[in-house]
C-alpha positions in Angstrom: -12.0 -61.1 13.4 -14.5 -58.9 13.3 -14.0 -55.3 11.8 -14.4 -52.7 14.1 -16.9 -50.2 12.6 -15.8 -47.4 15.2 -11.8 -47.7 14.1 -13.0 -47.6 10.1 -15.0 -44.6 11.0 -11.9 -43.3 12.6 -9.4 -43.8 10.2 -12.2 -42.1 7.1 -12.2 -39.5 9.5 -8.6 -38.6 9.5 -7.9 -39.7 5.7 -10.6 -36.7 4.8 -8.5 -34.3 7.7 -5.0 -34.9 5.4 -6.8 -34.3 2.2 -8.8 -31.3 3.2 -5.3 -29.5 5.2 -3.3 -28.9 1.7 -7.0 -27.5 0.2 -7.0 -25.1 3.2 -3.7 -24.1 2.9 -3.9 -23.0 -0.7 -6.7 -20.4 -0.1 -5.0 -17.9 -2.2 -4.7 -13.7 -0.3 -7.4 -11.2 -1.6 -5.7 -9.0 -4.5 -5.4 -5.3 -3.0 -7.7 -3.4 -5.6 -6.9 -1.2 -8.4 -6.7 2.1 -9.0 -6.1 4.9 -11.2 -2.8 6.8 -10.8 -5.1 9.6 -11.3 -4.0 13.3 -13.4 -0.9 13.9 -10.8 1.7 11.4 -11.8 5.0 13.1 -12.2 5.6 13.7 -16.1 9.4 13.2 -14.9 10.7 11.9 -11.6 11.8 15.6 -10.0 15.2 16.1 -8.9 15.3 13.5 -6.0 13.2 10.9 -5.6 14.2 8.8 -2.7 12.7 7.0 -0.1 12.2 10.2 1.9 9.6 12.3 0.7 10.1 15.0 3.7 13.3 16.4 3.3 14.8 18.1 -0.6 18.1 18.7 -1.6 19.9 21.8 -0.3 17.8 22.3 2.2 17.9 21.5 6.3 13.6 21.9 7.1 11.8 19.2 6.6 8.3 19.2 5.0 5.2 20.7 6.4 2.2 18.3 8.0 2.4 15.5 10.1 5.5 13.5 9.5 4.2 9.8 8.8 6.6 6.3 7.9 5.1 4.1 5.8 5.8 0.3 5.5 4.7 -2.9 4.7 5.6 -5.7 2.2 4.8 -6.3 -1.6 3.0 -10.2 -1.9 1.8 -12.7 -4.1 -1.7 -14.4 -3.7 0.4 -17.4 -1.9 2.0 -14.7 0.4 5.3 -14.8 -0.8 7.1 -12.1 -1.1 8.5 -10.1 -4.3 12.0 -9.1 -3.7 13.7 -6.2 -6.2 10.2 -4.7 -7.0 10.1 -1.1 -7.2 7.7 1.1 -5.7 6.6 4.7 -6.0 3.9 7.0 -3.8 3.3 10.6 -4.6 0.2 12.8 -3.1 -0.4 16.5 -2.1 1.5 18.3 0.1 0.7 19.5 3.5 -1.0 23.1 1.6 -3.2 19.8 -0.6 -0.7 21.1 -3.5 1.2 18.6 -6.1 4.0 19.0 -7.1 2.9 18.5 -10.8 2.5 21.7 -13.0 -0.9 20.8 -14.0 -1.8 21.5 -10.3 -2.0 25.4 -9.9 -4.2 26.6 -6.6 -1.9 27.9 -4.8 1.6 28.1 -3.4 3.5 24.1 -2.4 5.5 23.8 0.2 8.8 24.1 -1.1 10.5 21.5 1.5 8.4 18.2 0.4 9.6 16.3 -2.7 6.1 14.7 -3.5 7.1 11.0 -4.6 9.7 8.7 -3.6 11.0 5.7 -4.9 11.9 2.5 -3.1 13.0 -1.5 -3.8 11.4 -3.8 -2.2 13.9 -6.7 -0.8 14.4 -9.8 -0.6 11.4 -10.0 1.9 9.1 -7.7 -0.3 9.4 -5.2 2.2 9.3 -1.5 1.9 9.9 1.4 3.7 9.0 5.9 3.0 8.7 8.7 5.5 6.1 11.1 4.2 3.1 13.1 6.0 -0.1 12.0 6.5 -2.2 12.7 3.2 -4.6 15.7 4.2 -7.3 16.7 1.7 -8.1 19.4 -0.7 -11.2 19.6 -2.6 -12.7 16.6 -4.4 -10.9 13.8 -2.4 -10.5 12.2 0.7 -6.8 12.2 2.4 -5.1 9.2 0.2 -1.4 8.1 -1.1 -0.9 6.9 -4.6 1.0 3.8 -4.9 2.4 2.1 -8.1 4.4 -1.7 -7.8 6.6 -2.5 -10.5 7.2 -5.8 -9.9 9.8 -8.0 -12.0 8.4 -10.2 -15.3 4.4 -8.6 -14.4 3.1 -5.4 -15.5 2.7 -2.0 -13.1 0.1 -2.2 -11.0 -1.7 0.8 -9.2 -3.7 1.9 -6.0 -4.7 4.5 -3.5 -3.9 4.2 0.7 -6.8 5.6 2.6 -6.8 6.4 6.2 -9.2 4.0 8.2 -12.4 6.3 9.7 -11.9 9.0 7.6 -15.1 10.6 7.5 -14.4 12.0 3.9 -14.1 8.4 2.5 -17.9 7.9 2.1 -18.1 10.9 0.0 -15.0 10.4 -1.9 -15.8 8.7 -5.3 -12.8 7.0 -6.3 -13.1 5.3 -3.2 -16.9 4.7 -3.6 -15.8 2.6 -7.0 -14.4 -0.1 -5.0 -16.6 -3.0 -4.0 -17.7 -2.7 -0.1 -16.5 -5.8 0.7 -13.2 -4.6 -0.7 -13.1 -1.5 0.9 -11.1 -2.4 3.6 -7.6 -3.9 2.1 -7.2 0.0 1.1 -7.6 1.6 4.2 -4.1 1.8 6.3 -4.5 2.8 10.4 -2.1 6.0 11.0 -0.8 5.6 14.5 1.8 7.3 16.8 4.7 6.0 17.0 7.5 9.2 17.5 11.2 8.1 16.5 13.7 9.8 14.1 11.9 12.5 13.7 8.6 11.3 13.1 5.1 11.8 14.4 3.0 8.7 13.5 3.5 5.2 11.6 0.9 3.2 9.5 1.3 -0.2 7.2 0.1 -1.2 4.4 0.9 -4.5 2.9 0.2 -5.0 -1.1 -1.6 -7.9 -2.4 -0.7 -8.4 -6.3 -2.6 -11.2 -8.4 0.3 -12.1 -9.9 1.4 -15.5 -11.4 1.6 -17.9 -7.7 5.7 -18.4 -8.6 7.0 -22.5 -7.0 
């Protein structure tokens, strides 16, 4: 029987598709750019360092500022969740002051915790309640974030507000290559619920050894 050249071409195309499929699926995610912790990482954890930065022990008042629910996932470059990782965030209060002995710019908001910790769940998810970051002299609004994945070195980055005009003149934001900057930007959107005014999502991709 005479070979059918069209059938042979179809078989070759199908085989090529099967080979290309896994290659496409194996594409790694782009990691989140690392950044400096800055000078105001607390020398010791505050008395209260849970995931809610808007309340402190012994006070019935909440922090000044726009209360925000911050959530997301911690993933490796394969898109797999990283569970049981400690996450920390720290930021200035609504007056632009860090709760740190080196920040002596004025009165702090006594009802803002300034620093918080959470642990990722089995799906790599985390959650904090904080305030929308505000600027202070020399810096655009930002939130510092540190991740401590089990068996890996700590990772530190900063979360910035998308479409914030001050980003363009911020020296640390501008150290990030332009093509990587979208990975540290987050949208703060209205989401009134349970006392919060805003919500934002920030997914952190770590360049860690892929796990089988």
